[in-house]
FIKOLZA-1660 file (N, C-alpha, C; in steps of 0.1 Angstrom, whole numbers, plus 5000, padded with zeros to 4 digits):
% residues 237
   i   px   py   pz ch aa at
   1 5094 5424 4992  A  M  N
   1 5094 5416 4981  A  M CA
   1 5095 5419 4967  A  M  C
   2 5097 5435 4966  A  D  N
   2 5096 5441 4953  A  D CA
   2 5111 5441 4950  A  D  C
   3 5120 5439 4957  A  L  N
   3 5130 5432 4954  A  L CA
   3 5132 5415 4948  A  L  C
   4 5122 5411 4951  A  V  N
   4 5124 5394 4947  A  V CA
   4 5122 5397 4931  A  V  C
   5 5110 5407 4929  A  L  N
   5 5105 5410 4917  A  L CA
   5 5114 5411 4907  A  L  C
   6 5119 5424 4908  A  E  N
   6 5128 5430 4906  A  E CA
   6 5140 5418 4899  A  E  C
   7 5145 5410 4909  A  E  N
   7 5156 5401 4910  A  E CA
   7 5154 5390 4898  A  E  C
   8 5141 5385 4900  A  I  N
   8 5134 5380 4889  A  I CA
   8 5132 5377 4871  A  I  C
   9 5132 5393 4877  A  K  N
   9 5128 5398 4858  A  K CA
   9 5140 5404 4852  A  K  C
  10 5151 5407 4860  A  T  N
  10 5164 5410 4858  A  T CA
  10 5173 5401 4857  A  T  C
  11 5174 5386 4859  A  F  N
  11 5183 5380 4859  A  F CA
  11 5175 5365 4858  A  F  C
  12 5161 5368 4853  A  N  N
  12 5157 5354 4846  A  N CA
  12 5146 5356 4835  A  N  C
  13 5156 5353 4821  A  K  N
  13 5156 5358 4811  A  K CA
  13 5137 5348 4807  A  K  C
  14 5129 5355 4802  A  G  N
  14 5115 5350 4797  A  G CA
  14 5106 5351 4807  A  G  C
  15 5110 5352 4824  A  L  N
  15 5101 5350 4834  A  L CA
  15 5099 5365 4836  A  L  C
  16 5084 5367 4838  A  E  N
  16 5075 5380 4842  A  E CA
  16 5064 5378 4854  A  E  C
  17 5073 5372 4861  A  P  N
  17 5062 5374 4876  A  P CA
  17 5051 5387 4879  A  P  C
  18 5035 5377 4887  A  I  N
  18 5026 5388 4883  A  I CA
  18 5026 5391 4902  A  I  C
  19 5017 5395 4904  A  G  N
  19 5013 5399 4921  A  G CA
  19 5019 5395 4929  A  G  C
  20 5019 5398 4938  A  Q  N
  20 5030 5405 4946  A  Q CA
  20 5033 5393 4960  A  Q  C
  21 5049 5389 4954  A  P  N
  21 5057 5378 4961  A  P CA
  21 5049 5378 4976  A  P  C
  22 5049 5364 4987  A  Y  N
  22 5046 5367 4999  A  Y CA
  22 5053 5350 5008  A  Y  C
  23 5057 5355 5020  A  W  N
  23 5059 5343 5023  A  W CA
  23 5054 5331 5031  A  W  C
  24 5059 5319 5029  A  A  N
  24 5049 5310 5028  A  A CA
  24 5045 5303 5043  A  A  C
  25 5055 5311 5049  A  T  N
  25 5055 5309 5064  A  T CA
  25 5052 5322 5074  A  T  C
  26 5048 5322 5085  A  S  N
  26 5036 5330 5094  A  S CA
  26 5048 5339 5097  A  S  C
  27 5045 5356 5097  A  K  N
  27 5059 5362 5106  A  K CA
  27 5066 5354 5120  A  K  C
  28 5051 5350 5123  A  E  N
  28 5057 5350 5140  A  E CA
  28 5068 5336 5136  A  E  C
  29 5065 5329 5131  A  K  N
  29 5077 5318 5130  A  K CA
  29 5091 5323 5123  A  K  C
  30 5089 5333 5115  A  R  N
  30 5103 5338 5111  A  R CA
  30 5112 5347 5119  A  R  C
  31 5105 5353 5129  A  D  N
  31 5104 5362 5139  A  D CA
  31 5113 5356 5149  A  D  C
  32 5107 5342 5150  A  S  N
  32 5110 5332 5165  A  S CA
  32 5124 5333 5162  A  S  C
  33 5134 5331 5156  A  G  N
  33 5150 5328 5156  A  G CA
  33 5152 5314 5153  A  G  C
  34 5144 5307 5149  A  L  N
  34 5142 5290 5151  A  L CA
  34 5143 5287 5133  A  L  C
  35 5138 5296 5127  A  Q  N
  35 5138 5291 5112  A  Q CA
  35 5152 5294 5106  A  Q  C
  36 5153 5283 5099  A  R  N
  36 5166 5286 5094  A  R CA
  36 5169 5290 5078  A  R  C
  37 5153 5285 5075  A  A  N
  37 5156 5292 5063  A  A CA
  37 5140 5293 5058  A  A  C
  38 5135 5296 5048  A  G  N
  38 5122 5300 5043  A  G CA
  38 5116 5304 5028  A  G  C
  39 5102 5299 5025  A  S  N
  39 5105 5298 5012  A  S CA
  39 5091 5308 5003  A  S  C
  40 5093 5314 4993  A  V  N
  40 5085 5324 4991  A  V CA
  40 5078 5322 4980  A  V  C
  41 5063 5324 4980  A  V  N
  41 5052 5324 4968  A  V CA
  41 5055 5328 4955  A  V  C
  42 5057 5329 4945  A  V  N
  42 5056 5335 4936  A  V CA
  42 5047 5328 4924  A  V  C
  43 5042 5336 4918  A  A  N
  43 5027 5337 4909  A  A CA
  43 5036 5343 4892  A  A  C
  44 5032 5334 4884  A  F  N
  44 5034 5335 4869  A  F CA
  44 5023 5336 4863  A  F  C
  45 5023 5340 4850  A  P  N
  45 5008 5345 4840  A  P CA
  45 5007 5329 4832  A  P  C
  46 5018 5319 4831  A  T  N
  46 5011 5312 4825  A  T CA
  46 5018 5300 4830  A  T  C
  47 5013 5286 4826  A  E  N
  47 5022 5273 4833  A  E CA
  47 5034 5272 4824  A  E  C
  48 5036 5279 4814  A  A  N
  48 5046 5276 4804  A  A CA
  48 5059 5278 4815  A  A  C
  49 5057 5293 4820  A  Q  N
  49 5066 5303 4828  A  Q CA
  49 5068 5298 4837  A  Q  C
  50 5061 5293 4845  A  A  N
  50 5062 5281 4858  A  A CA
  50 5069 5272 4859  A  A  C
  51 5063 5263 4848  A  N  N
  51 5074 5252 4845  A  N CA
  51 5087 5255 4841  A  N  C
  52 5091 5265 4830  A  R  N
  52 5106 5270 4834  A  R CA
  52 5113 5271 4845  A  R  C
  53 5106 5280 4853  A  A  N
  53 5115 5282 4866  A  A CA
  53 5115 5272 4874  A  A  C
  54 5108 5263 4873  A  I  N
  54 5104 5246 4882  A  I CA
  54 5122 5241 4873  A  I  C
  55 5122 5244 4863  A  K  N
  55 5129 5233 4855  A  K CA
  55 5143 5241 4859  A  K  C
  56 5147 5253 4853  A  N  N
  56 5158 5256 4854  A  N CA
  56 5164 5264 4867  A  N  C
  57 5154 5268 4879  A  R  N
  57 5156 5276 4890  A  R CA
  57 5156 5287 4889  A  R  C
  58 5156 5298 4899  A  L  N
  58 5157 5312 4900  A  L CA
  58 5172 5313 4904  A  L  C
  59 5177 5329 4900  A  L  N
  59 5186 5338 4896  A  L CA
  59 5183 5349 4910  A  L  C
  60 5179 5347 4921  A  I  N
  60 5176 5355 4934  A  I CA
  60 5190 5360 4941  A  I  C
  61 5193 5373 4942  A  A  N
  61 5205 5379 4947  A  A CA
  61 5215 5371 4948  A  A  C
  62 5221 5365 4934  A  G  N
  62 5232 5357 4931  A  G CA
  62 5232 5345 4937  A  G  C
  63 5215 5341 4944  A  I  N
  63 5217 5326 4947  A  I CA
  63 5205 5316 4935  A  I  C
  64 5208 5307 4933  A  S  N
  64 5199 5295 4926  A  S CA
  64 5196 5291 4930  A  S  C
  65 5179 5296 4926  A  A  N
  65 5170 5291 4940  A  A CA
  65 5161 5278 4934  A  A  C
  66 5162 5267 4945  A  K  N
  66 5149 5255 4939  A  K CA
  66 5142 5260 4937  A  K  C
  67 5126 5254 4930  A  V  N
  67 5116 5262 4928  A  V CA
  67 5106 5249 4926  A  V  C
  68 5098 5249 4933  A  V  N
  68 5089 5238 4935  A  V CA
  68 5072 5241 4930  A  V  C
  69 5063 5235 4928  A  K  N
  69 5048 5240 4923  A  K CA
  69 5045 5243 4941  A  K  C
  70 5034 5252 4940  A  Y  N
  70 5034 5257 4956  A  Y CA
  70 5016 5246 4954  A  Y  C
  71 5015 5240 4964  A  H  N
  71 5002 5233 4968  A  H CA
  71 4994 5240 4983  A  H  C
  72 4982 5241 4975  A  T  N
  72 4975 5249 4989  A  T CA
  72 4973 5235 4997  A  T  C
  73 4973 5232 5008  A  I  N
  73 4972 5226 5016  A  I CA
  73 4965 5229 5027  A  I  C
  74 4949 5220 5032  A  S  N
  74 4938 5224 5042  A  S CA
  74 4949 5218 5056  A  S  C
  75 4943 5228 5064  A  S  N
  75 4949 5222 5076  A  S CA
  75 4945 5208 5084  A  S  C
  76 4934 5202 5073  A  T  N
  76 4927 5190 5080  A  T CA
  76 4932 5180 5068  A  T  C
  77 4938 5183 5062  A  A  N
  77 4947 5171 5048  A  A CA
  77 4955 5165 5060  A  A  C
  78 4952 5150 5058  A  Q  N
  78 4964 5141 5064  A  Q CA
  78 4971 5136 5057  A  Q  C
  79 4985 5138 5061  A  C  N
  79 4996 5131 5055  A  C CA
  79 4996 5114 5055  A  C  C
  80 4995 5107 5045  A  T  N
  80 4995 5095 5042  A  T CA
  80 5008 5087 5046  A  T  C
  81 5021 5094 5047  A  R  N
  81 5034 5090 5050  A  R CA
  81 5033 5089 5069  A  R  C
  82 5030 5100 5075  A  C  N
  82 5035 5101 5089  A  C CA
  82 5019 5098 5096  A  C  C
  83 5007 5102 5090  A  A  N
  83 4995 5106 5095  A  A CA
  83 4993 5118 5100  A  A  C
  84 4998 5130 5101  A  G  N
  84 5002 5143 5102  A  G CA
  84 4992 5150 5096  A  G  C
  85 4990 5163 5100  A  Y  N
  85 4979 5169 5093  A  Y CA
  85 4989 5183 5089  A  Y  C
  86 4979 5188 5078  A  G  N
  86 4987 5201 5072  A  G CA
  86 5000 5196 5067  A  G  C
  87 5002 5186 5061  A  H  N
  87 5014 5192 5048  A  H CA
  87 5012 5181 5037  A  H  C
  88 5016 5174 5027  A  L  N
  88 5018 5162 5019  A  L CA
  88 5030 5153 5021  A  L  C
  89 5025 5141 5017  A  D  N
  89 5033 5131 5023  A  D CA
  89 5045 5133 5011  A  D  C
  90 5046 5138 4999  A  S  N
  90 5057 5140 4992  A  S CA
  90 5067 5151 4995  A  S  C
  91 5067 5156 5007  A  I  N
  91 5076 5167 5013  A  I CA
  91 5080 5163 5024  A  I  C
  92 5069 5153 5032  A  C  N
  92 5070 5148 5044  A  C CA
  92 5085 5138 5049  A  C  C
  93 5089 5146 5058  A  K  N
  93 5105 5139 5065  A  K CA
  93 5102 5130 5077  A  K  C
  94 5093 5131 5080  A  K  N
  94 5088 5125 5097  A  K CA
  94 5090 5108 5096  A  K  C
  95 5089 5103 5104  A  E  N
  95 5087 5088 5104  A  E CA
  95 5076 5083 5101  A  E  C
  96 5078 5071 5088  A  P  N
  96 5064 5069 5088  A  P CA
  96 5051 5059 5099  A  P  C
  97 5039 5062 5097  A  K  N
  97 5029 5056 5108  A  K CA
  97 5017 5052 5096  A  K  C
  98 5014 5040 5099  A  C  N
  98 5003 5034 5093  A  C CA
  98 4992 5038 5098  A  C  C
  99 4984 5041 5086  A  L  N
  99 4971 5049 5088  A  L CA
  99 4958 5041 5097  A  L  C
 100 4962 5027 5091  A  L  N
 100 4954 5016 5094  A  L CA
 100 4955 5009 5108  A  L  C
 101 4970 5006 5111  A  C  N
 101 4973 5001 5123  A  C CA
 101 4983 5009 5132  A  C  C
 102 4989 5021 5128  A  G  N
 102 4995 5031 5138  A  G CA
 102 5010 5023 5138  A  G  C
 103 5015 5012 5133  A  E  N
 103 5028 5007 5130  A  E CA
 103 5035 5016 5126  A  E  C
 104 5053 5012 5127  A  G  N
 104 5060 5021 5121  A  G CA
 104 5062 5020 5107  A  G  C
 105 5051 5016 5098  A  H  N
 105 5057 5017 5081  A  H CA
 105 5045 5023 5075  A  H  C
 106 5047 5025 5063  A  V  N
 106 5034 5035 5054  A  V CA
 106 5025 5028 5053  A  V  C
 107 5017 5032 5051  A  T  N
 107 5004 5029 5052  A  T CA
 107 4999 5018 5035  A  T  C
 108 5006 5019 5027  A  E  N
 108 5006 5012 5012  A  E CA
 108 5012 5000 5017  A  E  C
 109 5021 4997 5030  A  N  N
 109 5029 4985 5031  A  N CA
 109 5019 4978 5041  A  N  C
 110 5009 4980 5043  A  H  N
 110 4999 4975 5052  A  H CA
 110 4992 4966 5048  A  H  C
 111 4995 4952 5047  A  F  N
 111 4987 4943 5045  A  F CA
 111 4978 4931 5050  A  F  C
 112 4965 4937 5051  A  C  N
 112 4954 4930 5056  A  C CA
 112 4951 4915 5055  A  C  C
 113 4956 4909 5046  A  S  N
 113 4959 4893 5044  A  S CA
 113 4972 4888 5038  A  S  C
 114 4976 4880 5038  A  I  N
 114 4989 4871 5032  A  I CA
 114 4984 4855 5028  A  I  C
 115 4989 4855 5015  A  L  N
 115 4983 4843 5013  A  L CA
 115 4993 4834 5010  A  L  C
 116 5000 4822 5015  A  I  N
 116 5011 4816 5011  A  I CA
 116 5010 4804 5008  A  I  C
 117 5017 4794 4997  A  Q  N
 117 5010 4776 4998  A  Q CA
 117 5028 4776 5001  A  Q  C
 118 5025 4760 5005  A  E  N
 118 5038 4754 5011  A  E CA
 118 5044 4762 5020  A  E  C
 119 5038 4767 5030  A  P  N
 119 5042 4774 5043  A  P CA
 119 5051 4764 5052  A  P  C
 120 5063 4773 5059  A  W  N
 120 5069 4763 5068  A  W CA
 120 5059 4764 5081  A  W  C
 121 5060 4751 5085  A  V  N
 121 5049 4748 5099  A  V CA
 121 5058 4739 5106  A  V  C
 122 5052 4740 5115  A  I  N
 122 5054 4731 5125  A  I CA
 122 5043 4725 5136  A  I  C
 123 5046 4713 5141  A  A  N
 123 5031 4706 5150  A  A CA
 123 5029 4713 5161  A  A  C
 124 5019 4712 5164  A  R  N
 124 5014 4721 5178  A  R CA
 124 5011 4709 5187  A  R  C
 125 5011 4700 5188  A  D  N
 125 5009 4688 5194  A  D CA
 125 5021 4675 5190  A  D  C
 126 5018 4663 5200  A  S  N
 126 5026 4652 5198  A  S CA
 126 5018 4646 5183  A  S  C
 127 5006 4647 5184  A  N  N
 127 5004 4637 5169  A  N CA
 127 4998 4641 5156  A  N  C
 128 5010 4656 5159  A  N  N
 128 5007 4662 5144  A  N CA
 128 4996 4665 5138  A  N  C
 129 4984 4672 5147  A  R  N
 129 4972 4673 5145  A  R CA
 129 4970 4685 5146  A  R  C
 130 4978 4695 5145  A  K  N
 130 4975 4703 5145  A  K CA
 130 4991 4714 5142  A  K  C
 131 4986 4727 5137  A  Y  N
 131 5001 4733 5129  A  Y CA
 131 5002 4743 5132  A  Y  C
 132 5010 4751 5130  A  R  N
 132 5010 4764 5132  A  R CA
 132 5023 4773 5123  A  R  C
 133 5026 4783 5118  A  S  N
 133 5039 4788 5110  A  S CA
 133 5040 4801 5124  A  S  C
 134 5050 4808 5118  A  I  N
 134 5059 4817 5124  A  I CA
 134 5047 4825 5128  A  I  C
 135 5051 4829 5140  A  I  N
 135 5043 4839 5146  A  I CA
 135 5045 4854 5146  A  I  C
 136 5032 4865 5140  A  H  N
 136 5033 4878 5142  A  H CA
 136 5028 4882 5148  A  H  C
 137 5028 4897 5157  A  S  N
 137 5023 4906 5166  A  S CA
 137 5009 4908 5155  A  S  C
 138 5014 4914 5141  A  S  N
 138 5002 4919 5140  A  S CA
 138 4993 4911 5128  A  S  C
 139 4992 4901 5131  A  Y  N
 139 4985 4889 5124  A  Y CA
 139 4983 4875 5133  A  Y  C
 140 4970 4870 5128  A  Y  N
 140 4968 4855 5130  A  Y CA
 140 4968 4846 5126  A  Y  C
 141 4967 4836 5122  A  Q  N
 141 4969 4827 5113  A  Q CA
 141 4958 4817 5112  A  Q  C
 142 4953 4814 5100  A  I  N
 142 4941 4804 5097  A  I CA
 142 4949 4792 5087  A  I  C
 143 4950 4778 5090  A  L  N
 143 4954 4772 5085  A  L CA
 143 4943 4759 5084  A  L  C
 144 4944 4748 5072  A  P  N
 144 4937 4739 5072  A  P CA
 144 4936 4727 5083  A  P  C
 145 4928 4721 5088  A  N  N
 145 4926 4711 5098  A  N CA
 145 4928 4698 5093  A  N  C
 146 4939 4691 5090  A  Y  N
 146 4932 4678 5080  A  Y CA
 146 4940 4668 5086  A  Y  C
 147 4940 4666 5099  A  G  N
 147 4941 4652 5104  A  G CA
 147 4959 4653 5106  A  G  C
 148 4966 4642 5101  A  T  N
 148 4981 4643 5104  A  T CA
 148 4989 4645 5088  A  T  C
 149 4983 4652 5074  A  L  N
 149 4989 4659 5070  A  L CA
 149 4992 4672 5069  A  L  C
 150 5005 4677 5061  A  R  N
 150 5008 4685 5067  A  R CA
 150 4999 4698 5055  A  R  C
 151 4994 4709 5062  A  P  N
 151 4987 4719 5051  A  P CA
 151 5002 4724 5044  A  P  C
 152 4991 4732 5033  A  R  N
 152 5000 4735 5021  A  R CA
 152 4996 4751 5016  A  R  C
 153 4988 4753 5027  A  T  N
 153 4981 4766 5023  A  T CA
 153 4980 4773 5040  A  T  C
 154 4979 4785 5041  A  L  N
 154 4980 4795 5052  A  L CA
 154 4976 4809 5049  A  L  C
 155 4967 4816 5055  A  F  N
 155 4966 4828 5055  A  F CA
 155 4966 4834 5070  A  F  C
 156 4978 4845 5068  A  Y  N
 156 4978 4856 5077  A  Y CA
 156 4966 4868 5076  A  Y  C
 157 4961 4872 5087  A  I  N
 157 4950 4881 5088  A  I CA
 157 4950 4889 5095  A  I  C
 158 4950 4901 5093  A  A  N
 158 4955 4913 5103  A  A CA
 158 4944 4909 5109  A  A  C
 159 4948 4916 5125  A  R  N
 159 4938 4917 5137  A  R CA
 159 4929 4922 5138  A  R  C
 160 4926 4936 5128  A  E  N
 160 4914 4941 5128  A  E CA
 160 4903 4938 5118  A  E  C
 161 4909 4925 5115  A  L  N
 161 4900 4921 5106  A  L CA
 161 4891 4908 5110  A  L  C
 162 4878 4903 5104  A  Q  N
 162 4870 4894 5112  A  Q CA
 162 4872 4882 5102  A  Q  C
 163 4880 4870 5105  A  A  N
 163 4879 4861 5093  A  A CA
 163 4874 4849 5100  A  A  C
 164 4868 4841 5093  A  S  N
 164 4861 4822 5095  A  S CA
 164 4861 4820 5084  A  S  C
 165 4863 4806 5088  A  L  N
 165 4866 4792 5075  A  L CA
 165 4851 4794 5071  A  L  C
 166 4851 4794 5055  A  A  N
 166 4839 4794 5047  A  A CA
 166 4832 4782 5052  A  A  C
 167 4817 4781 5043  A  S  N
 167 4813 4767 5050  A  S CA
 167 4813 4759 5037  A  S  C
 168 4818 4765 5024  A  N  N
 168 4821 4760 5012  A  N CA
 168 4833 4753 5011  A  N  C
 169 4845 4752 5021  A  S  N
 169 4862 4751 5022  A  S CA
 169 4861 4737 5020  A  S  C
 170 4868 4730 5016  A  P  N
 170 4868 4720 5011  A  P CA
 170 4875 4713 5025  A  P  C
 171 4875 4699 5030  A  S  N
 171 4885 4695 5040  A  S CA
 171 4896 4687 5030  A  S  C
 172 4906 4695 5030  A  D  N
 172 4914 4693 5023  A  D CA
 172 4929 4701 5025  A  D  C
 173 4941 4697 5030  A  P  N
 173 4952 4705 5031  A  P CA
 173 4960 4714 5020  A  P  C
 174 4958 4711 5012  A  D  N
 174 4959 4722 4999  A  D CA
 174 4947 4731 4994  A  D  C
 175 4936 4731 5003  A  C  N
 175 4929 4745 4994  A  C CA
 175 4922 4752 5010  A  C  C
 176 4919 4760 5012  A  L  N
 176 4914 4770 5025  A  L CA
 176 4908 4779 5021  A  L  C
 177 4894 4781 5022  A  I  N
 177 4881 4795 5020  A  I CA
 177 4883 4802 5031  A  I  C
 178 4884 4813 5034  A  I  N
 178 4877 4820 5041  A  I CA
 178 4867 4832 5039  A  I  C
 179 4857 4833 5048  A  D  N
 179 4854 4851 5050  A  D CA
 179 4857 4856 5055  A  D  C
 180 4861 4871 5052  A  L  N
 180 4868 4882 5054  A  L CA
 180 4857 4895 5054  A  L  C
 181 4856 4902 5068  A  S  N
 181 4846 4911 5069  A  S CA
 181 4855 4922 5079  A  S  C
 182 4852 4931 5075  A  L  N
 182 4859 4946 5080  A  L CA
 182 4844 4954 5080  A  L  C
 183 4836 4954 5093  A  G  N
 183 4822 4963 5093  A  G CA
 183 4811 4955 5083  A  G  C
 184 4807 4961 5075  A  A  N
 184 4797 4961 5064  A  A CA
 184 4806 4953 5054  A  A  C
 185 4813 4956 5049  A  L  N
 185 4822 4956 5037  A  L CA
 185 4826 4936 5039  A  L  C
 186 4822 4927 5031  A  K  N
 186 4825 4912 5028  A  K CA
 186 4833 4908 5021  A  K  C
 187 4844 4898 5019  A  M  N
 187 4844 4892 5008  A  M CA
 187 4851 4878 5011  A  M  C
 188 4854 4872 5004  A  Q  N
 188 4858 4856 5002  A  Q CA
 188 4872 4853 4999  A  Q  C
 189 4881 4848 5001  A  L  N
 189 4894 4847 4997  A  L CA
 189 4897 4828 4997  A  L  C
 190 4902 4827 4981  A  I  N
 190 4906 4810 4983  A  I CA
 190 4920 4809 4980  A  I  C
 191 4923 4798 4989  A  N  N
 191 4937 4797 4987  A  N CA
 191 4939 4785 4983  A  N  C
 192 4949 4782 4972  A  F  N
 192 4951 4764 4969  A  F CA
 192 4965 4762 4966  A  F  C
 193 4970 4753 4970  A  Y  N
 193 4979 4745 4964  A  Y CA
 193 4979 4734 4952  A  Y  C
 194 4983 4735 4941  A  N  N
 194 4980 4723 4932  A  N CA
 194 4994 4714 4932  A  N  C
 195 4996 4705 4935  A  A  N
 195 5006 4697 4936  A  A CA
 195 5009 4687 4925  A  A  C
 196 4998 4685 4920  A  V  N
 196 5000 4671 4904  A  V CA
 196 4992 4679 4893  A  V  C
 197 4993 4668 4885  A  H  N
 197 4987 4673 4871  A  H CA
 197 4974 4680 4873  A  H  C
 198 4969 4688 4866  A  P  N
 198 4958 4695 4865  A  P CA
 198 4951 4686 4860  A  P  C
 199 4955 4676 4849  A  E  N
 199 4940 4667 4844  A  E CA
 199 4939 4656 4858  A  E  C
 200 4950 4654 4864  A  D  N
 200 4948 4645 4875  A  D CA
 200 4930 4644 4880  A  D  C
 201 4921 4635 4884  A  P  N
 201 4908 4637 4888  A  P CA
 201 4907 4643 4902  A  P  C
 202 4919 4640 4906  A  N  N
 202 4923 4641 4924  A  N CA
 202 4923 4653 4929  A  N  C
 203 4936 4661 4915  A  S  N
 203 4938 4672 4916  A  S CA
 203 4929 4683 4922  A  S  C
 204 4939 4693 4928  A  I  N
 204 4934 4706 4940  A  I CA
 204 4919 4707 4922  A  I  C
 205 4929 4714 4914  A  L  N
 205 4923 4723 4905  A  L CA
 205 4911 4710 4901  A  L  C
 206 4910 4700 4899  A  T  N
 206 4895 4695 4897  A  T CA
 206 4886 4696 4906  A  T  C
 207 4893 4696 4917  A  I  N
 207 4882 4696 4927  A  I CA
 207 4876 4712 4926  A  I  C
 208 4881 4722 4924  A  L  N
 208 4881 4734 4921  A  L CA
 208 4872 4736 4915  A  L  C
 209 4873 4733 4903  A  R  N
 209 4868 4734 4889  A  R CA
 209 4853 4731 4890  A  R  C
 210 4855 4716 4895  A  E  N
 210 4839 4714 4895  A  E CA
 210 4834 4711 4909  A  E  C
 211 4836 4713 4921  A  D  N
 211 4833 4711 4934  A  D CA
 211 4831 4721 4936  A  D  C
 212 4842 4730 4940  A  I  N
 212 4841 4748 4946  A  I CA
 212 4836 4759 4943  A  I  C
 213 4838 4760 4924  A  L  N
 213 4833 4772 4922  A  L CA
 213 4820 4771 4918  A  L  C
 214 4815 4762 4910  A  P  N
 214 4801 4762 4908  A  P CA
 214 4795 4765 4923  A  P  C
 215 4794 4765 4932  A  T  N
 215 4786 4766 4946  A  T CA
 215 4784 4784 4950  A  T  C
 216 4782 4783 4955  A  T  N
 216 4777 4797 4957  A  T CA
 216 4786 4804 4960  A  T  C
 217 4790 4820 4957  A  L  N
 217 4805 4822 4963  A  L CA
 217 4798 4840 4960  A  L  C
 218 4804 4850 4973  A  L  N
 218 4801 4860 4974  A  L CA
 218 4804 4871 4962  A  L  C
 219 4800 4877 4964  A  D  N
 219 4802 4889 4952  A  D CA
 219 4815 4893 4947  A  D  C
 220 4822 4897 4959  A  S  N
 220 4835 4896 4963  A  S CA
 220 4847 4885 4966  A  S  C
 221 4853 4879 4960  A  T  N
 221 4858 4866 4960  A  T CA
 221 4868 4866 4954  A  T  C
 222 4876 4865 4960  A  L  N
 222 4895 4865 4953  A  L CA
 222 4897 4850 4950  A  L  C
 223 4905 4845 4940  A  L  N
 223 4909 4830 4939  A  L CA
 223 4924 4833 4935  A  L  C
 224 4936 4830 4946  A  L  N
 224 4948 4827 4945  A  L CA
 224 4953 4816 4950  A  L  C
 225 4965 4813 4941  A  G  N
 225 4975 4800 4944  A  G CA
 225 4987 4797 4937  A  G  C
 226 4989 4784 4944  A  D  N
 226 5000 4781 4934  A  D CA
 226 4997 4767 4925  A  D  C
 227 4996 4768 4912  A  F  N
 227 4988 4765 4899  A  F CA
 227 4998 4751 4898  A  F  C
 228 5014 4756 4895  A  N  N
 228 5020 4744 4896  A  N CA
 228 5017 4738 4881  A  N  C
 229 5012 4747 4872  A  T  N
 229 5007 4744 4857  A  T CA
 229 5013 4755 4846  A  T  C
 230 5015 4748 4835  A  H  N
 230 5022 4758 4823  A  H CA
 230 5009 4759 4811  A  H  C
 231 5007 4769 4815  A  Y  N
 231 4998 4777 4800  A  Y CA
 231 5005 4773 4785  A  Y  C
 232 4997 4767 4776  A  P  N
 232 5003 4762 4767  A  P CA
 232 5005 4775 4754  A  P  C
 233 5003 4786 4761  A  W  N
 233 5003 4798 4751  A  W CA
 233 5018 4806 4758  A  W  C
 234 5022 4801 4770  A  W  N
 234 5034 4804 4776  A  W CA
 234 5042 4800 4768  A  W  C
 235 5056 4805 4760  A  D  N
 235 5060 4796 4756  A  D CA
 235 5061 4781 4750  A  D  C
 236 5052 4779 4742  A  P  N
 236 5046 4766 4739  A  P CA
 236 5061 4758 4731  A  P  C
 237 5060 4744 4734  A  L  N
 237 5071 4736 4731  A  L CA
 237 5061 4730 4718  A  L  C
% end
């Protein structure tokens, strides 16, 4: 390792490494014959020198070596990409695995609930009184049950969550309110589709404003939907 120090000082102007460099991998792994390349940890006296080494790389034994910031990683630290331990997601090259459901996608792409307006639906019986949409193994569906009128709101709910139709959900194909829970965590989701002018007394926006929102809502309530309206401050005519 003394040679590494001398090479850095001699061929990398302005850099003065301190301390004793050491291998990032164990001796057993280096001697196993399976390791094709290795990393050496080097310390610099200032952050400016370290950043310069990262930016410009280091010339060591005639090789331009890539330099990255060293992170001390606990063996219990869990990677958010593959769900493994002892490494960071930023350097992980393994296949992704969701921490929530175990499927082959990164956790940030796990959707607990999906709200859709004007969904594609088909009738489940000959009387057109029950509908469903595209089936997905990770989700179950909640749709309005309103006679023969085609529902224009739909929830996809992840199977690990508990969801039920809220007591204040109206009997309307264009509005659906559910209570969602995961353990002690509870929230309410409102999904609506506005098909007509917002000033129409029968529009879902009017019903929402005058009948639904004044009722008792949970502390955590999320309102989402397709408003089909134009706010006057947006490109006013």
